[in-house]
N, C-alpha and C positions, 0 to 999 in steps of 0.2 A: 298180857295181850300182845299179839303181833300187830305191827303197824298196818293200817288199812291202805288200800290202793286209792287212787284218785280217779274220778270220772270226768270225762270231757264234756263241757257245756258248750252249746252251739254259739256262734258269734254272728253279730250283725252290727250295723252302725247305731241302732237304737236299743240294742240289748248288749250286755257286756260279756266278753268271752274270758274264760280262765279255766284252769283245771282245778276241780273242787274236791275237797275231802268228803268221803261218805261217812256218815255217823250213825250210830245205833241209838236206840232209846233206852229205857230203864228196865229194871228187874233182871234177874239172872245175870249173865255176863253182858250181852248187848242185844237182847231181842227187841222187837217192836214194843214201844212203851204201852201202846193201847192194849196189847194182847194179855197183859198180866195185871192191869190196873183197873180200878173201878171207874164208872162213868163220870162221877163227880157232879158238882152243881155250879151254878153261876153265883158269884158274890162271895162274901166271907173275907176273913183276914188270915194271912199266913205269916210265918216268921222264918227268916233266912239268916244263916251265919254270915256276919259281916266282919270287916276289919277297918282300921282307922285310915281314912284318906290322908294322903300326905299334904295335899293343898286344897284350894277351893275347887268346887265342882263346875268348872268352866270347860268348854270344849278345848280351848287352847292351853289350859293350865293343868289339866288332868292327864298324866302320862304313866300312871301305875294302876294296878288291877283293883285296889280297894275302892278308889274313887271311880275308876273306869267302868266297873260293873254296874254301879248305880247310874252313872251318866248314860250308859247304853239304854236304860229303861225309860229315861225321860227325854232323850234327844233323838228325834227322827232325823235322818240324813237323806241325801239324794239316793243312796243305795242301801239296801238291806241284804244281809247275808242269810241265806236259807239255813234253818236250824238243822235240817237233815243232811244237806249236801255241802254247805258253805258256799254254794253258788251265789253270786251277786244278782240281785233282782232290783229293778227300779222301784224306789219307794216314793219320795217326793218328786224325783225326776220322772218326767214323762218320756224324755229321751235325752241321750248324751251322744251327740254326733260329731264325727271327725272324718276327714278325708286324708289327713297327713300325720296324725298322732302328735300334732303340735298346736293346732287350733281346734278348740272344742266348743260346740254350742250346746248349752243346757237349757231345756225347756221344762217348766214345772207343771205338775198337776194342780188343778184347782181344788179348793176345799180344805187345804191344810191350814191349821191354826195353831198358834202357841197356846199354852195353858192360860194365858191372860186374855184370850179371846181375839187377839189380833191376827191378821192374815200373814201367812208365810209368803214373802215376796222375794224376787231375785236379789234385791238390795240387802235383804237379811243375810244371805249367803256372802255376798261381796263384802259387806261391812264387817261381818264376823271374820272372814278370812284375812282382810286387810289388818284388822286388829291383832290377830294372832301372828301374822307374818312380820309385823313391825317390832324390831328388837326392843324398842323403847317401852313396850308394854310388858316385857318380861314373861312371855308365855312359853311354857316348856315344850309345847308342840310346834314351836316356830320352825323347827328343822323340816317338818313335813311340807312346807311351802317353798323349799329351796328350788324346785324346778320352775316356779312361776316367773314370768318375765317381770323384771323390776325388783326381784328379791334382794339382789346385791346392793341396790341403792338404799334400802331401808334396813340393812344389816351390815354396817361397817364394823371394823375391828373395835371391840370393846363398846360398841354401840355409840361411839362418839359422834356428836353432831347430828343425830337422827331425830327429826321432828316426829312426834306422835301422830301428826296429821298426815304424814306421807303415806302413800298407798302403792299397791302393786300396779304397775302399768299393764300387767297381763290380765287384769279383770275389768270387764266392762258390762254395765247394766244396759240391756237393749230395751226392755220394757218390764212391767211387773212380773211377767212369767218367763222371762228369757235373760240369760247372761252368757258371756263368752269367756273362755279361758285361753290364754296364750302362754306357752312355755318357751323357755330359752332354747331347749333342745327337744327332740322327739321323745315322748314318754309313752310307750306303748301300753303300759298297764295303769295309766292315770285313772280311767274310769273305775277300775277295781279298787283303787285306794280310797275313792270318795265315799265309801261306806264307813270309814274310820271316824271315830267320834270327834277328832280334831276338825273335821270338815262339816260339823253341824252348824246350822244357822243360829243367829242371836236376834232377839226381838228388838224393836226400836227402843224400848225402855232401858235396855242395857246401856245405851249411849247417852242417857240423860240423867242429870242429877247424880245421885249416889248409886245408880243402877249397877255399875260394874262391881262395886264392892259388895253391895247387898246380894247380888246374884251368885257370888261365890258360895254363899251359904244356902240360899234358896233360889236356885237357877230356874229360869223360865224356858222350857223347851217345848218342842212340838211332838214329843213322843207319847206313847200310850199311858204313861204315868207322870205324876208331878210330885215334888217333895213338899210335904206338909210339916215335917219336923226334922231337925238336924242337930243332934246333941253329941256329946262325947260317948254316949252309950247306945244311942239309937238313931237310925235314919229311917224315917217313915215315908212311904210312897202311897199315894192314892190314885185311883183312876183319874185321868185327865178328861174332864167332861167335854172339852173342846177338841179332843183328838179326832182328826179327819182321815186317818189312814186305815189300812186293812188289817193291821195286827192288833186287834182289840183284845184286851185282857179279860179273863174270866173272873178273877178275884178282884175285890174292891180295894183291898189294902195289903201292903207288904211292909213288914217291919224288919229292917236289917238290924240285928242285935250284934253289937260289937263285942267280940271275944278276944282276949289276950292269950287264952289257953285253949288250944284246939281239943284237948281231952274233955274239958268242961263242956264245950259245945256238943261233942259226941254224946256225953252222958245225958245232956238235956234232950238230945234227939231220942235216945233210948227211952226216956221218960215221957215222950210225946210233948215236951215243953218247948221244942224247937222243931221246925218242919223240914229243914234242909241243911245239910253240911256239905261243903264242896270237896272235902278231902278227909277220908277216914284216917285217924291216927295210926301210926306205923305199928304199934303193938297189937292193934286189932286186925292188921293185915296178915299177921303170922297165923298160918294154918287156915287162912280165910275165915277167921273167927267172926268178922263183921257180917258175912253172908248168912251165918246161922242166927246171929243176934238180931239182924234186921229183917229176917224172914222174907227174903226176896225183894225187899224195898231198897234196892241199891242200883247204881249205874257203875259199870266198870268199862271205861272207854278211853282209848288214846285220843289225845287232843293235839292241836297245832301249837306245840310249845316244847321247850327244852330247858335244861338246867346245866350250869357250868360254874367253874371256879375262875374268878378274875384275879389277875396278878396286879397288885396295887401300883398305880403310877406314882404314888407317894413313897414307894419303897425303892430306893436307888439301886440296891443290889439286884432285885428282881427285874427292874426296868431295863437294866443294862444288858441282860443276857438271855436270848431266846433259848439257848441250850440248857441253861439253868431251869428255865420255866418248863421246858419239855421233860427234863429229868424228874421234876416234881410231879408232873402229870403222869408219867410212867410209873411212879411209885404208888399211885392210887389203884387199889384192887377193886375196880368197878363191879366185876362179876360177883365178888364175895359180898360187897355192900348191898347190891341189888337183891341178892338171895337172902341175906340176914335181916336187912332193914325193911325192904319193900316186898319181900315174899315173891319176888319175880314179877311184880306188877308194873315195872317200868322197863324200858329197853336201853341197853348200853348205847351211848352215842359213839358214832365213828366219824363225826364231822360236826359242822356248825349248823346244819340244816336237817330237820327231822325227816324221816322217810315218808311221812304223811303229806309232805309238800312237793308239788310238781317241780321238777328240776333237781331233786335230791340225787346226789352221786355218792355211791358207797365208798367207804375207805378214805375219805378226804383227810382225816386226821393222821392216818398212817400209824406207825409204831408208837407214837407219843400217847395214843389213847389205849394202848394195850399194856397191861401190867407185866413188868419184867424187872424183878428186884435187882438182879445182877447188872443189867444194862443201865437201869436207873441210877444205881450207886456209882457206876463207872462214869456216866455222863455228869452226874452231880459233882463228883470230885474233880473232873476235868474242867468244869465250869467255875471252879473256885469255891464251891460250897456256899453255905449260908451261916453267917455269924449270929448268935443270939437265938431268941425264941421266935419261931414263925407262928403267927396267929392266923386262925381260920375263923373269920367273923361271919355271923348270920343273924337274921332277925328271929327273935325267940317266939313270936306269935304265929309263925307259920307251922302248919302241920308237918311233923317229921323232920323239921330242920335241925333240931338239937341232935337227934339220933344219928342222922347221916353225916352231919358236920363233924361230930365226934369220931365217927368211923373213918372219915376222910383224914382227919388229923392223926388218928392212930396208925393208919396205913402208911402215911408219909413218915411218921416218926419211926415206926418199926423198920421200914425199908431203908431209910437214909441215915438213921442213927442220930437225928437231931431232935431238939425239943419243939414240939408242935402243940398248940393249945387252942381248942375250940372256944371262941369268945362270943357270947350272946349280946345282942343289942335289943332293948326292951320291946320295940314294936317296929312295924314296917315303915311308918312315917318317919320315925327318928332315924332308922337305918338309912333310908334314902337321903335324908338331909345330910347325914354324915358322908355318904358317898358323893353327893353333889359338891361337898366342900373339901373333898380329898382328905378326910380326917382318918381314914382307916388304912392301915398299912398291912403288910403280909398278903394273905389271900382272902378272898371273901366270896360269899354266895351271890350268884345272880341267876335269874330265870326269866324266861320270855313267854308271854302269852300272845300269840299273833294278833296284830291289829287288823290285818286283812290277809286273805289267803294267797300269798305270793312268796316265792323264794327271796325276792328282793327285801321283804319285810324282816327276814332273819339276818340280813347283812347290812344294808344301808343305815337303818336307824340305830344300830348297835355299834357299828364299826366305822361308819363314815366320819371323816374329819369334822369335828364340831357337833356331831349328833348328840341330842339330849341324853340318850341312854348309853352313850359311849363312856362307861365308867372306867374303862381301861385307858382312856385318853389316847387311844390308838390313832395314829395319823400316818397314812401312806399314800403318796401321790399315785403310785402304781395301782393300788386298790381302788382309790377314788376314780381314776380314769377307767378302770375296768367296769365299775358300777355305771359310769356315764355311758359307756359303749353299750352295755347290756340294756339300759333303759331305752336307748334309741334304736335297738334292734327291730327289724320289721316283722319278725315272727316270734312266737313263744319259744320254739325250739332254738332259734338263734340266740334269743335272750338268755335262755337257760344255760347254754354252753358258755356264754360270757360270764354269767353269774358264777358258774362253777370254777372258771378261771380266777375270779376274785376270791372265792373260797379257798382255792389252792394258795393264793398269796397269804391269806390268814394262816394257813397251815405252816407256812415258812416262817412267818413273823411271830406267831403263837402268843397273841396278847391274852388269850383265855384258854382254859382247858375244858373241853366238852366232857360232861359226865353221863347224862342219860336224857332220853327223850321222854316227855311227860305223858303220864296217863293218870286220869282222875278216877278215884273210887269214891263216889258221892253216895250219900244216904238220905232217905226221907222218911217222914213219920206216917202214921196211919191216918193223919188228918188230910193228906193231899193225894192227888192222883194226876195222871197225864204228865208225869215229870220227865222232862227232856233236857239233855245237855247239848249245847251246840259245839261246833268244831273248835271254839275258843275256850272250852272248858267252863262255860257259864250256863247256869240254869235259865231256861226260856220262861221268863215271867209271864209272857202272854199266853203260854200253853197250859201252865200248871193250873189245877183246879182244886177247890176245897171240897172235901167229901161231906 
């Protein structure tokens, strides 16, 4: 699939402006979902392919897709991203107003309740954000609160001396339906960010007794679904009877079945024992076999995401030389891998930001992302080479990871004449834990599913100094300063130019090697209809219906 263009959404102080991705529906390649699917019914139970969450299902603790996809269904936020366009739309927020992009006043709609029946109030947002922003609470999404006034005071080096009771000075409750946000610098896209799950509210019960610990397993949210079962093999969602929003689900129950083998999930789909898989295995992409097997019950859609290779910060040789890293990247024959493994279903990356994102600039990676065996070998030798075996690590439970990781390893091996071994880690949760502890050397797989539709989301949370998803441990004062300037820019165009400058800094330092921009080939059973994938690559659980 070619990348889609983005459509401009109108702006005002009470509605949010951004450039949004246009997305298709299901069946065929990307036609309207309703045109080729049955009408469906209300009620019933469906099953979805799931994977093992790395940590507890809290807004501030979940920072990966396995848990994030579940959290999205149970946690309403101030802002909801439109399934078709990715445009932000006010959800719990009645309005988000600012005159200077530094002081924001948020007013809430009435009628929203948590699944425990309690009202969603301004304090539920402020208390939740203060909890996640305080480093003493150990929340992975802490980084997303960096712009808020008072963040530095509750996030000292190594979190020494920080009291858990300390809060952000930039958050103030005005009344039950109103609160204000103050940032240290201007942040023009802050309202766009507020649809990310890290900014979901928490109920009063979270802060009493053993609420925090209990709700890691069985969180209480204000979204259309609630969790009724959470085991190693299943996460079960049911309709939230107290849901007060407009995105009401058609099905009564969703069973996330945890698979370690994507082929097993696909086989269950073919047998109508599973209703949705988010990525067809690579061997079924060859010759578009899945399209015949699924008889038009598929979605083939580019999404706001990308895949790259990270050079381990625990590997001293790789860490020391940008030129060595670039030579390894140049030794990867992306075109051949995309043809042989993905059947042309993904697009070769030429930078760190996908073309589906507003602000994308072509060719940012330069020659380092273009296969050139002779030049790669020359640069590799000049940089001093690499002693010993270079490992290419990946999580084994991800669809196609084994195939393409082995292909990357073989390409580097054949081009540079060194030993390269693709090395699996059992599942995504274990893999992320190893990355967080810097236990993996060599090179390793990383991928990104956008949290919110902004170029900033592909740069700051992944490469900003101290960012939670910065597995390269990249730190550049120049890059951080460029991000800060971009965030404070008065217009989208000016911000994009500055973000592109930051991306150029990445290209010079080369902490990671972009591979391809993501596209999902999802499939569904004959048991469901009205199946839609959003711009984040996630099935819309409120739209899907049981036949």
